[in-house]
C-alpha positions in Angstrom: 10.6 -43.7 -32.1 9.1 -42.0 -29.4 11.4 -43.2 -26.6 13.6 -41.0 -25.2 17.4 -41.3 -24.8 20.7 -39.3 -24.3 21.1 -39.4 -27.8 17.6 -37.3 -27.9 19.5 -33.8 -26.5 20.5 -31.5 -28.2 22.0 -27.7 -27.3 19.4 -25.0 -27.4 21.6 -22.3 -27.2 24.4 -20.0 -26.0 24.2 -17.0 -23.5 27.4 -15.7 -25.9 26.3 -13.3 -28.6 27.1 -14.0 -31.6 28.7 -10.4 -32.0 27.9 -7.5 -29.6 28.7 -3.7 -29.6 28.2 0.0 -29.5 28.2 3.8 -31.0 29.0 6.3 -29.3 28.4 9.6 -31.6 28.3 13.5 -30.3 27.3 16.0 -32.8 27.5 19.9 -32.1 26.0 22.9 -33.7 26.5 26.4 -32.3 26.1 26.2 -28.8 23.7 22.9 -28.6 25.7 19.4 -28.5 24.1 16.1 -28.5 25.8 12.5 -27.3 24.3 8.9 -27.8 25.8 5.7 -26.8 23.7 2.8 -28.6 24.8 -0.8 -27.8 23.7 -3.8 -28.8 24.1 -7.6 -28.8 23.1 -10.2 -31.4 22.6 -14.1 -31.1 22.7 -14.9 -27.3 19.6 -16.8 -25.7 18.7 -15.9 -22.0 16.9 -18.7 -19.7 13.9 -16.9 -18.5 13.9 -18.5 -14.7 10.9 -15.9 -14.0 8.8 -17.4 -16.6 9.3 -20.3 -15.4 8.7 -19.6 -11.2 5.1 -17.6 -12.6 4.3 -20.8 -14.1 4.1 -22.3 -11.1 0.1 -23.5 -9.3 0.7 -23.5 -5.6 -2.9 -23.6 -5.4 -5.9 -25.0 -7.4 -7.6 -22.4 -7.6 -7.2 -18.3 -7.2 -3.7 -17.9 -9.1 -2.0 -15.3 -11.3 -0.7 -17.4 -14.2 1.3 -15.7 -16.9 -1.1 -14.6 -20.2 0.6 -18.2 -22.2 -1.1 -19.8 -19.8 -5.0 -18.6 -20.8 -5.6 -22.1 -22.7 -3.4 -24.3 -20.3 -4.4 -28.3 -19.6 -6.7 -28.3 -16.4 -6.2 -31.0 -13.5 -9.2 -29.0 -11.6 -12.8 -28.2 -12.6 -14.3 -24.3 -12.1 -15.4 -25.6 -8.4 -12.0 -26.6 -7.9 -12.0 -29.8 -7.7 -9.5 -32.6 -8.6 -11.1 -34.3 -11.6 -10.4 -38.2 -11.9 -12.8 -39.2 -14.4 -11.3 -39.3 -17.4 -14.2 -37.8 -19.7 -14.3 -34.6 -18.1 -10.6 -34.2 -18.2 -11.1 -34.6 -21.9 -14.0 -32.1 -22.2 -12.3 -29.7 -19.9 -9.4 -30.0 -22.6 -10.5 -30.0 -25.4 -9.1 -26.0 -26.3 -5.7 -27.1 -24.4 -2.9 -25.5 -25.9 -0.2 -25.5 -23.4 0.9 -27.8 -20.6 -0.2 -27.5 -17.0 2.0 -25.2 -14.6 3.8 -27.5 -12.1 1.9 -27.3 -8.4 4.7 -25.7 -6.4 7.6 -27.4 -8.0 10.1 -25.7 -10.7 11.1 -27.9 -13.9 13.8 -26.7 -16.1 11.7 -25.9 -19.9 13.0 -25.4 -22.9 10.0 -22.6 -23.4 12.3 -20.5 -21.2 14.9 -20.1 -23.2 14.5 -16.9 -25.2 16.6 -14.4 -27.9 18.7 -12.5 -25.7 19.8 -10.4 -28.5 18.8 -6.2 -28.2 19.7 -2.7 -29.2 20.0 -0.5 -26.5 19.8 3.2 -26.2 21.9 3.3 -23.3 22.6 7.3 -22.8 21.3 10.5 -24.7 22.6 13.9 -23.6 21.7 17.1 -25.0 23.2 20.3 -23.9 23.7 23.6 -24.6 26.8 26.2 -24.4 26.3 30.1 -23.3 27.5 32.7 -25.6 30.6 34.3 -23.9 29.7 37.7 -24.6 26.6 37.0 -22.5 28.5 35.7 -19.5 32.0 37.5 -19.7 30.9 40.8 -17.5 30.2 38.0 -14.7 34.0 37.0 -14.9 32.6 34.0 -15.8 34.5 32.0 -18.5 32.1 29.1 -19.4 28.3 27.9 -18.7 26.5 24.4 -20.0 23.2 23.5 -19.1 22.9 19.8 -20.0 20.3 17.0 -19.3 21.4 13.0 -19.4 18.8 10.0 -20.2 20.2 6.7 -18.9 18.7 3.6 -20.4 15.6 5.5 -22.5 14.8 2.3 -24.2 15.5 -1.4 -25.1 14.4 -3.0 -28.5 14.3 -6.5 -27.7 11.9 -9.7 -28.3 12.8 -10.8 -24.8 9.8 -10.9 -22.4 11.8 -10.5 -19.3 12.5 -7.1 -18.0 15.7 -7.2 -19.2 18.0 -9.6 -22.1 21.1 -9.0 -20.4 20.1 -9.7 -17.1 23.0 -12.6 -15.6 21.8 -13.8 -11.9 20.3 -16.0 -9.9 19.0 -14.3 -6.8 21.9 -14.8 -4.4 24.3 -16.1 -6.8 25.5 -13.1 -9.6 27.9 -15.6 -11.6 25.2 -17.6 -13.7 25.3 -15.6 -16.9 22.5 -15.9 -19.2 20.1 -16.8 -16.6 17.3 -13.9 -15.3 16.2 -14.8 -12.2 15.0 -12.4 -9.9 17.0 -9.7 -11.2 16.4 -5.9 -10.3 15.1 -4.0 -13.5 17.5 -1.5 -14.9 15.8 1.6 -14.2 15.6 4.5 -16.1 17.0 7.8 -14.7 17.6 11.7 -15.7 19.8 13.3 -14.5 20.0 17.6 -15.1 23.1 19.8 -14.8 25.0 23.0 -15.1 28.9 23.4 -15.1 30.5 26.5 -14.7 33.6 27.5 -15.3 35.5 30.5 -13.9 
């Protein structure tokens, strides 16, 4: 009926996944060993609050905006002047496909709710144990050389840094909200285990 009522409200999602889990596999062949840990989550929704903040314009011109705002509704002309003529506004927005960014105020929008499903290769470890006949004369019982890669890759349609982020700047108790969370880093560890 073109009138917004409280009955028009609808649930847009839940940050709790429908199911989640992981796989841990260990392989050995002769002196080589390989360990892989993969975890996944399906069916959760994540509120990408970063996209809301980065969708807010503090000035009329000269702002870096998200790519989705390339064809946004415009209220300023190419010279940065506020348009007040309706014909000029209509002509400037013939090809507009998305709303105009808010002017310094964050407005909660449904397009910031994204699919938080993912498949993450969390850990890969590759090692080699030297044959005992090579090291027995030195009084060493075991030598293993290995490398481990953590957070190797995440497969996800989520546009933020991490679909598992649950933080709102100073408050970490905000499940399903990704707001200024530090991205997970990928790091490589190389090691040597020696047993005497």
